[in-house]
C-alpha positions as CSV (number, residue, x, y, z in Angstrom):
1,M,147.4,146.1,84.1
2,E,144.9,143.2,84.5
3,S,146.3,139.9,83.2
4,F,144.3,137.3,81.2
5,S,144.7,133.6,81.0
6,F,143.6,131.4,78.1
7,S,140.5,130.4,80.1
8,D,139.3,134.0,80.1
9,F,138.9,134.1,76.3
10,P,135.5,133.2,74.7
11,E,135.3,129.6,73.5
12,D,135.2,130.6,69.8
13,V,138.5,132.4,70.3
14,Q,140.0,129.4,72.1
15,L,139.0,127.1,69.3
16,T,140.5,129.4,66.7
17,V,143.8,129.5,68.5
18,L,143.8,125.7,68.9
19,S,143.1,125.2,65.2
20,F,146.6,126.5,64.5
21,L,148.2,123.7,66.6
22,S,149.3,120.3,65.4
23,P,147.5,117.2,66.5
24,K,150.3,116.3,68.9
25,E,150.2,119.7,70.5
26,I,146.4,119.5,70.8
27,A,146.7,116.1,72.5
28,T,149.2,117.6,75.0
29,F,147.0,120.6,75.7
30,A,144.0,118.3,76.2
31,C,145.7,116.8,79.2
32,T,145.9,120.1,81.1
33,S,142.2,120.0,82.3
34,K,138.9,118.2,81.8
35,R,137.4,121.4,80.2
36,F,140.2,121.7,77.7
37,G,140.0,118.0,77.1
38,S,136.4,118.3,76.1
39,L,137.2,121.4,74.0
40,C,139.8,119.5,72.0
41,K,137.3,116.8,71.2
42,S,135.0,119.3,69.4
43,D,134.9,117.6,66.0
44,D,132.6,119.9,64.1
45,R,134.2,123.1,65.3
46,L,137.9,122.4,66.1
47,W,138.8,119.5,63.7
48,Y,136.7,120.9,60.9
49,S,138.5,124.2,61.2
50,M,141.9,122.4,61.1
51,C,140.9,120.5,57.9
52,E,139.5,123.6,56.3
53,R,142.6,125.7,57.1
54,R,145.0,123.0,55.7
55,W,143.2,121.7,52.7
56,G,140.2,124.0,52.1
57,A,141.8,125.6,49.1
58,E,142.5,122.2,47.5
59,T,139.4,120.2,48.2
60,Q,135.8,120.5,49.5
61,I,136.1,119.3,53.1
62,K,132.3,119.0,53.7
63,K,131.9,116.7,50.7
64,W,134.2,114.0,52.0
65,G,132.3,110.9,53.2
66,D,129.0,112.6,52.1
67,G,129.6,115.1,54.9
68,K,129.1,112.4,57.6
69,I,132.7,111.5,58.4
70,A,134.3,112.5,61.6
71,Y,136.7,115.4,60.8
72,K,139.4,114.2,63.2
73,L,139.6,110.9,61.2
74,L,139.5,112.9,58.0
75,Y,142.4,115.1,59.2
76,K,144.4,112.0,60.0
77,T,143.7,110.4,56.6
78,L,144.3,113.5,54.5
79,S,147.6,114.1,56.4
80,E,148.8,110.7,55.1
81,W,147.4,111.0,51.6
82,E,148.8,114.5,51.2
83,N,152.2,113.0,50.5
84,L,150.7,111.4,47.4
85,I,150.3,114.7,45.6
86,G,152.7,115.0,42.7
87,F,154.3,112.5,40.3
88,W,155.1,108.8,40.8
89,R,156.9,106.4,38.6
90,R,156.5,102.6,38.4
91,S,159.3,100.7,40.0
92,G,160.2,97.1,38.9
93,G,159.0,95.0,36.0
94,Q,155.4,95.2,34.9
95,P,153.4,92.0,35.9
96,A,151.7,90.2,33.1
97,V,148.3,90.8,34.7
98,N,148.9,94.6,34.9
99,F,149.2,95.0,31.1
100,S,148.1,98.6,31.1
101,S,150.0,99.7,34.2
102,P,151.2,103.3,33.7
103,P,154.9,104.2,34.0
104,L,153.9,107.7,35.3
105,I,151.1,108.8,37.6
106,F,150.1,112.3,38.7
107,F,148.1,112.6,41.9
108,E,146.0,115.7,42.6
109,W,143.1,116.8,44.8
110,G,139.5,116.3,43.7
111,P,136.3,117.7,45.3
112,S,135.9,114.8,47.7
113,F,138.6,112.4,46.6
114,L,142.2,112.0,45.6
115,A,142.8,111.4,41.8
116,G,145.7,109.5,40.4
117,S,145.9,109.9,36.6
118,R,147.8,108.1,34.0
119,V,150.2,110.5,32.2
120,S,151.3,109.5,28.7
121,P,152.7,111.2,25.7
122,S,150.5,112.1,22.8
123,H,151.1,110.8,19.2
124,D,149.7,113.7,17.2
125,G,153.0,115.7,16.7
126,T,152.3,118.1,19.5
127,Y,153.6,118.6,23.1
128,N,150.2,117.6,24.5
129,V,150.2,115.2,27.5
130,L,147.4,112.7,27.7
131,K,145.7,112.4,31.1
132,S,143.3,109.7,32.0
133,P,141.8,108.1,35.2
134,F,143.8,105.4,36.9
135,L,143.2,105.5,40.7
136,W,140.3,107.0,42.8
137,M,140.8,107.3,46.5
138,S,138.0,108.4,48.9
139,L,136.3,107.7,52.2
140,S,133.0,106.2,53.1
141,P,130.7,108.0,55.6
142,D,131.9,105.7,58.4
143,G,135.6,106.5,57.5
144,E,136.5,103.4,55.6
145,M,139.0,103.8,52.8
146,V,137.4,103.3,49.4
147,N,140.0,102.9,46.6
148,F,139.2,101.8,43.0
149,L,141.7,101.3,40.2
150,Q,140.9,101.2,36.5
151,P,143.1,98.4,35.1
152,N,142.3,98.7,31.4
153,G,142.0,102.5,30.8
154,E,138.6,102.2,29.0
155,V,137.0,105.0,31.0
156,R,138.7,108.1,29.6
157,L,137.1,111.0,31.5
158,W,137.5,111.7,35.2
159,D,133.8,112.8,35.5
160,D,132.7,109.4,34.2
161,F,135.1,107.5,36.4
162,V,134.0,109.4,39.6
163,K,130.3,108.9,38.9
164,C,130.9,105.1,38.4
165,C,132.7,104.9,41.8
166,Q,130.2,107.1,43.7
167,L,127.2,105.2,42.3
168,G,128.7,101.8,42.8
169,F,129.1,100.8,39.2
170,V,132.5,99.3,39.8
171,E,132.3,95.9,38.1
172,D,135.0,96.9,35.7
173,F,137.2,98.4,38.4
174,V,139.5,96.8,40.9
175,S,139.3,97.6,44.7
176,V,142.8,98.2,45.9
177,N,144.9,99.1,48.9
178,V,147.5,101.8,48.7
179,N,150.1,101.0,51.3
180,F,152.8,103.5,52.3
181,M,156.3,102.0,52.6
182,G,158.0,105.2,53.7
183,G,157.4,108.7,52.4
184,C,158.4,108.0,48.8
185,H,157.3,104.5,48.1
186,V,153.8,103.0,47.9
187,L,152.6,99.5,47.1
188,V,149.3,99.2,45.2
189,E,147.7,95.8,45.7
190,E,144.3,94.2,45.1
191,N,141.9,94.5,48.0
192,Y,141.2,91.6,50.3
193,S,137.6,91.5,49.1
194,S,138.8,90.5,45.6
195,F,139.8,87.1,47.1
196,Y,136.7,86.8,49.4
197,P,133.7,88.2,47.4
198,E,131.4,87.6,50.4
199,Y,133.2,90.5,52.1
200,R,133.0,92.9,49.1
201,S,130.2,95.0,50.6
202,I,132.2,95.4,53.9
203,V,135.8,95.4,53.0
204,L,136.8,98.6,51.2
205,G,140.3,100.0,51.2
206,K,141.7,97.9,54.1
207,S,145.0,96.0,54.0
208,P,144.6,92.2,54.7
209,S,146.8,92.6,57.8
210,L,144.6,95.3,59.2
211,L,141.2,93.6,58.7
212,N,139.0,93.0,61.7
213,L,135.7,92.2,60.2
214,N,132.6,90.2,61.3
215,S,130.8,88.5,58.5
216,R,129.5,85.1,57.5
217,T,131.9,82.4,56.7
218,E,131.5,80.1,53.6
219,D,129.5,77.5,55.6
220,G,127.1,80.1,56.8
221,G,128.4,80.5,60.4
222,E,129.5,83.7,62.1
223,G,133.1,84.5,62.3
224,S,135.8,87.1,61.6
225,S,138.0,87.1,58.6
226,E,141.0,86.3,60.8
227,E,139.2,83.3,62.1
228,C,138.5,82.3,58.4
229,L,142.2,82.4,57.6
230,V,143.2,80.4,60.7
231,T,140.5,77.8,59.9
232,E,141.7,77.5,56.4
233,M,145.3,77.0,57.4
234,Y,144.3,74.4,59.9
235,T,142.1,72.6,57.3
236,Q,145.0,72.6,54.9
237,L,147.3,71.0,57.5
238,A,144.7,68.5,58.6
239,N,144.0,67.4,55.0
240,K,147.7,66.6,54.5
241,I,148.1,64.4,57.6
242,S,144.6,62.8,57.9
243,P,143.5,59.5,56.2
244,G,142.5,60.3,52.6
245,G,144.3,63.6,53.1
246,E,146.1,63.6,49.7
247,R,142.8,63.9,47.8
248,A,141.5,66.7,50.2
249,W,144.9,68.4,49.9
250,R,144.7,68.4,46.1
251,K,141.1,69.8,46.3
252,Q,142.4,72.6,48.6
253,R,145.2,73.4,46.2
254,K,142.7,73.6,43.3
255,K,140.6,76.0,45.4
256,E,143.6,78.2,46.0
257,K,144.5,78.3,42.3
258,E,141.0,79.3,41.4
259,R,141.2,82.1,43.9
260,Q,144.5,83.2,42.5
261,G,143.0,83.1,39.0
262,R,140.4,85.7,40.1
263,R,143.2,88.2,40.6
264,R,142.9,91.2,38.4
265,W,145.8,93.2,39.7
266,E,149.2,92.1,40.9
267,P,151.0,94.1,43.6
268,E,152.9,97.0,42.0
269,H,155.4,99.4,43.5
270,F,155.6,103.2,42.7
271,V,158.3,105.6,43.7
272,K,157.8,109.3,44.1
273,I,159.6,111.8,41.9
274,L,160.7,114.5,44.3
275,D,162.5,116.9,41.9
276,F,160.2,117.2,39.0
277,S,160.9,120.9,38.2
278,P,164.1,122.8,37.6
279,T,165.5,125.2,40.1
280,P,168.1,128.1,39.8
281,A,170.7,125.8,41.4
282,R,169.7,122.8,39.2
283,P,168.4,124.3,35.9
284,L,168.2,121.0,34.1
285,Q,166.5,118.8,36.6
286,G,162.9,117.6,36.4
287,L,160.4,116.1,34.0
288,W,160.8,117.1,30.4
289,K,159.2,116.2,27.1
290,G,160.6,116.1,23.6
291,I,160.4,114.3,20.2
292,C,162.5,111.2,20.3
293,D,164.0,109.1,17.5
294,D,160.8,107.4,16.5
295,I,159.1,110.7,15.7
296,N,156.9,110.5,18.8
297,L,156.7,112.5,22.0
298,D,158.6,111.0,24.9
299,F,159.1,111.9,28.6
300,Y,162.5,112.4,30.1
301,L,163.6,112.6,33.8
302,V,166.8,114.6,34.5
303,A,168.3,114.1,37.9
304,Y,171.3,115.5,39.8
305,D,173.3,113.3,42.1
306,A,176.8,113.2,43.6
307,G,178.2,111.8,40.4
308,G,176.8,114.5,38.1
309,I,173.7,114.7,35.9
310,I,171.8,111.8,34.3
311,C,168.9,111.7,32.0
312,R,166.6,108.7,31.4
313,R,163.4,108.0,29.6
314,V,160.5,107.7,32.0
315,S,159.3,104.6,30.2
316,D,162.7,102.9,31.0
317,L,162.8,103.8,34.7
318,S,161.0,100.6,35.8
319,S,164.1,98.7,34.7
320,G,167.0,99.2,37.1
321,S,169.5,98.6,34.3
322,A,168.1,101.2,31.9
323,A,170.8,102.9,29.9
324,P,170.9,106.7,30.2
325,V,169.9,109.0,27.3
326,F,172.8,111.2,28.4
327,W,175.0,111.8,31.4
328,T,177.9,113.9,32.6
329,S,180.1,114.0,35.6
330,N,181.1,117.6,34.8
331,T,178.2,119.9,35.5
332,T,180.0,123.1,34.5
333,L,178.0,125.3,32.2
334,I,180.0,127.2,29.6
335,K,178.8,130.7,29.2
336,F,178.5,132.9,26.1
337,P,180.6,133.9,24.0
338,F,181.4,130.5,22.5
339,S,184.2,129.4,20.2
340,P,183.6,129.4,16.4
341,D,183.7,125.6,16.4
342,E,180.9,125.4,19.1
343,E,178.8,127.9,17.1
344,Y,179.2,125.9,14.0
345,L,178.3,122.7,15.9
346,Y,175.0,124.3,16.9
347,D,174.2,126.2,13.7
348,S,174.7,123.2,11.4
349,R,172.0,121.2,13.2
350,V,168.2,120.7,12.7
351,H,166.0,121.1,15.7
352,R,163.7,118.2,16.4
353,R,160.6,119.6,18.1
354,A,156.8,119.2,18.1
355,L,154.7,121.5,15.9
356,A,151.4,123.1,16.7
357,A,148.5,120.8,16.4
358,A,146.7,123.5,14.4
359,N,149.1,122.9,11.5
360,P,148.1,119.5,10.3
361,I,150.2,119.7,7.1
362,H,153.5,119.6,9.1
363,C,152.4,117.2,11.9
364,Q,153.6,114.2,9.9
365,H,157.1,115.6,10.1
366,P,157.7,116.9,13.7
367,W,161.2,118.0,13.0
368,R,162.2,121.0,11.0
369,E,164.9,123.7,11.1
370,T,163.7,126.5,13.3
371,E,164.8,130.0,13.8
372,D,168.0,130.4,15.7
373,E,167.4,129.9,19.5
374,V,169.2,132.2,21.9
375,V,171.8,129.9,23.6
376,S,173.0,131.0,27.0
377,H,175.1,128.1,28.1
378,I,176.7,124.8,26.8
379,M,177.5,121.6,28.6
380,Y,179.4,118.5,27.5
381,I,177.6,115.2,27.7
382,N,178.1,111.5,27.0
383,S,175.6,108.9,25.9
384,S,176.7,105.9,28.0
385,Y,178.7,105.0,31.1
386,D,181.3,103.2,28.9
387,L,183.4,106.3,28.0
388,V,186.8,104.8,27.2
389,V,186.6,102.9,23.9
390,R,190.0,102.2,22.4
391,D,190.8,101.4,18.8
392,S,193.5,98.9,17.6
393,S,196.3,101.4,18.3
394,G,195.3,101.8,21.9
395,I,194.1,105.4,21.4
396,S,190.7,106.4,22.9
397,A,188.1,106.7,20.2
398,N,185.8,108.8,22.4
399,P,186.0,112.6,21.9
400,P,188.0,114.3,24.6
401,Q,185.1,116.8,25.3
402,G,182.2,114.3,25.4
403,E,180.1,112.7,22.8
404,G,177.5,115.5,22.6
405,R,176.2,118.8,23.9
406,I,173.5,120.4,25.9
407,W,172.4,123.8,24.6
408,Q,170.6,125.8,27.3
409,Y,168.3,128.6,26.0
410,K,167.6,131.9,27.7
411,D,164.0,130.9,28.4
412,G,165.2,128.1,30.7
413,T,164.5,125.2,28.3
414,F,167.3,123.2,26.6
415,G,168.1,120.8,23.8
416,F,170.7,118.1,23.4
417,G,172.4,116.3,20.6
418,F,175.3,114.0,19.7
419,F,178.1,114.1,17.2
420,W,176.9,111.0,15.2
421,D,173.7,112.7,13.9
422,N,172.6,116.2,12.8
423,F,169.8,116.8,15.2
424,I,169.0,118.7,18.4
425,I,166.2,117.3,20.5
426,D,164.5,120.3,22.1
427,L,163.0,119.6,25.5
428,K,160.1,121.4,27.1
429,C,159.1,121.4,30.8
430,M,156.2,119.1,31.8
431,V,155.4,120.8,35.1
432,E,155.0,124.4,36.3
433,D,154.1,125.3,39.9
434,G,153.1,121.6,40.5
435,C,150.6,121.6,37.6
436,L,150.9,119.4,34.5
437,L,151.3,121.5,31.4
438,D,149.6,120.9,28.1
439,A,147.4,118.3,29.7
440,V,144.5,116.9,27.6
441,E,141.8,114.6,29.0
442,V,141.1,111.8,26.6
C-alpha cells in the first residue's frame, strides 16, 4: 500500500486540517518547513476558517472591523473577549461619578461587536427583566480596540446605541478600557484619550500602560505620549525646585485638577458570576428573581460553598459585608412525605409572586394566595449568621430547626419563608441555556 505524507494532500485539505489546531499547535507546525510556515500565515484562508469555526454561529466574522481586519488578530482578540460572555456583578463601592453604574451586566455576542447590557428588575408587577445598553466593544479596521460605555442610560435600545458608536456620534458616551485581571475579574476605566483630547482620534481602547502613539504635543511639537508623560513629570519636578517654582507648581496642580475634573467614569471592578444556573447536583444555585418586601421584583444569587448554601440580593453584592437573605450549613433536602406540622407550615402561608402583566387589575398587589404548589423537598434555613440568641434564662431563642424553610417544587423552582411572617417568596430562574429569560429592551 502506498503511503502518503501531509505534503501530498492538496493545499485546501491541508488548510482544513490546520484549522482544527490551536494557535500554539499551528506555531509549532509552522517551524517544520518554509512551505508550511507560509501556509500557516494564510490570513484569509486559515485564520478566517478558524474564526468562522469557533465563533461563526455567534457573530458575523466578516463584519468585524468593516471586513478589513486581519483574521489572526481577530482570533487573538475574540479568544480573550470570549471569557466576557455571561453575567458579571459590580465589586466594591459605587464611585460618586458612576451614579448609574449597574450592579449586574450581561455580555453577549453582537453581529460585529460584544454587547454588555445593564440588567435590572422591572417595576410593573411582572417577572420581566429590563435590558439596556451599557458597554459596546468592537475593533477598528486596523485592529484597534474601540470600547464605548454609556454612563447615564439615556439610550435605551441597542440598535440606537450601536448606530451612534459606528457613526461616531459618541459625545455622550465614554471611551473606556476593559482590562482583564485574571479570568473572572475585569477593570473598566476611562480611556487615556479622555485625559488627552488631542489623542482622541488616535487612542481608542488602549490601556495607558500599553500606548505607543505618535502625535502632536501641546506645544505643537512631535512626540510620543510616553515622552509627554516624562516631560510633564520633569516639568513638575523642575517647577518645584527652580526659582519661582512655587507659583509654577501651583499652576501645574491646577492643571492636573482640571484634567481630573474632566473624568466622566471612575475605574470600576466587575467579577464574573460563574454558576448562574442550577444543576442536578446543586438545584438551588444561580440567579433567581422574586418579589421582595417592598412589593418590587428583585434579583437573588444563591451560591454553594464549603460552608453550605448562601443567598444574597444582587444589589447588595458590591458590599463585602452584605447580610445574607438566607443561609444554611445543612444542605440536606427532606423528601416527601412530610410531617403534619410541615404541611401546615406551608399550607397556612400566602405566596408572594409576580402576576401577569396582562392583568393590570392585580398588578398593584403582586402577592396573592395561589393554588397549591407541588412541593418535592424541604430545607431548613436561617436568616443571619448570628444563630445563637439567648434570652434572660440562658436558653437559645432560635428555633432548633432553623428560622425558616425552603420549599422546592417539582418544576425545579423554589420558594422560601421565615417563621416571623406569613409569606412564601417564590423565585423563578433568570437564565436558561445561557440566555436571559423574560428580557425586555427599554
